[in-house]
C-alpha angles and dihedrals in degrees: 000000000000113000133186133198109277096031116134123235127205119190112197120224115267094216134038109279095015110132125241121251120225130195148154126244109241098175138008109217100175129082119276095000095313130135150319101070130187103227133188107209120214090253088063096254117131125207145161105256135200108189124227134194091284093068129104119194126206113195117228114244114216094189096082 
């Protein structure tokens, strides 16, 4: 998974009824777009994040 600053992250709930988490990649700290990522979550919290199989990435589009 290659990620760039500005990409959006969605973490699916682990249990039925658990809400998704959404955030924006602030910094890519791994080599060649790899993890870990500094993420600002939509609730304002920031954390260092290592994605798992429950993650969906949306690449940021600079053309808009």
